[in-house]
C-alpha positions in Angstrom: -7.5 14.5 5.0 -7.1 16.5 8.2 -10.3 18.4 7.7 -12.3 15.3 7.1 -10.8 13.6 10.2 -11.8 16.6 12.3 -15.4 16.0 11.1 -15.3 12.3 12.0 -15.1 11.3 8.4 -12.5 10.4 5.7 -11.8 11.5 2.2 -14.2 9.9 -0.2 -13.6 6.3 -1.2 -16.3 5.7 -3.7 -17.9 2.2 -4.1 -18.1 2.3 -7.8 -18.6 4.3 -11.0 -22.3 4.7 -10.2 -21.4 6.6 -7.0 -19.0 8.9 -8.9 -21.7 9.7 -11.5 -24.2 10.4 -8.7 -21.8 12.8 -7.0 -21.0 14.5 -10.3 -24.7 15.1 -10.9 -25.2 16.4 -7.4 -22.2 18.7 -7.5 -23.2 20.2 -10.9 -19.6 21.3 -11.5 -18.2 18.9 -14.1 -15.1 21.1 -14.8 -13.9 21.3 -11.2 -11.5 18.9 -9.4 -12.3 17.6 -5.9 -9.9 15.6 -3.8 -10.9 12.1 -3.0 -9.1 9.4 -0.9 -6.8 8.0 -3.6 -3.0 8.4 -3.8 0.3 6.8 -4.5 1.7 6.9 -1.0 5.2 5.5 -1.6 7.3 4.3 -4.6 6.3 0.9 -6.0 3.0 0.8 -4.1 0.6 1.9 -6.8 -2.7 3.6 -6.5 -4.1 3.1 -3.0 -7.4 4.2 -1.3 -7.5 6.0 2.0 -8.7 2.8 3.7 -5.6 0.9 2.5 -7.2 -1.1 -0.3 -5.8 -1.1 -3.8 -7.6 0.7 -6.7 -9.5 -1.7 -8.9 -8.9 0.0 -12.3 -11.7 -1.9 -14.0 -14.4 -0.2 -11.7 -13.9 3.4 -12.7 -13.3 5.8 -15.6 -9.6 6.7 -15.0 -7.0 9.1 -16.3 -4.2 8.5 -13.9 -1.0 8.6 -15.9 2.2 7.4 -14.1 2.1 5.9 -10.6 4.5 8.2 -8.9 4.7 9.1 -5.2 3.1 12.4 -4.6 0.2 11.8 -7.0 -3.3 12.0 -5.7 -6.7 11.2 -7.2 -9.4 13.8 -7.9 -13.0 13.5 -9.0 -13.5 15.4 -12.3 -16.7 14.9 -14.1 -17.6 11.2 -14.0 -14.0 10.1 -13.7 -10.9 10.0 -11.6 -7.9 12.1 -12.7 -4.4 12.3 -11.2 -3.1 15.6 -9.8 0.0 16.6 -7.7 -1.0 16.2 -4.0 0.2 19.7 -3.2 -2.4 21.4 -5.5 -5.0 23.6 -3.7 -8.4 22.1 -4.4 -11.7 21.5 -2.7 -12.4 18.0 -1.3 -15.2 15.5 -0.6 -15.5 13.8 2.8 -17.5 10.7 3.4 -19.0 9.5 6.7 -20.5 6.0 7.1 -24.1 6.1 8.1 -25.0 5.0 11.7 -27.6 2.4 12.4 -30.5 3.6 14.5 
């Protein structure tokens, strides 16, 4: 999160399953996990995107397990998988395009 912020971006908040599949094809590393901007910030809150919106579980291929604080979402293959937020992984930042 801090590294993305230093780059003027945020952790990835994908639009939909199509964007995840595009990223997976681009990365060509289907067995690797990459941090994205999804977590369970506090007990009882559920899965929440970095921008504060709730996860729409019908939009993505998910393997999230329990909704416990300290859980974060990772991109793995074409889906989103839960991992402990303290694991050491690579991450994906996203920056909105600027109009010219």
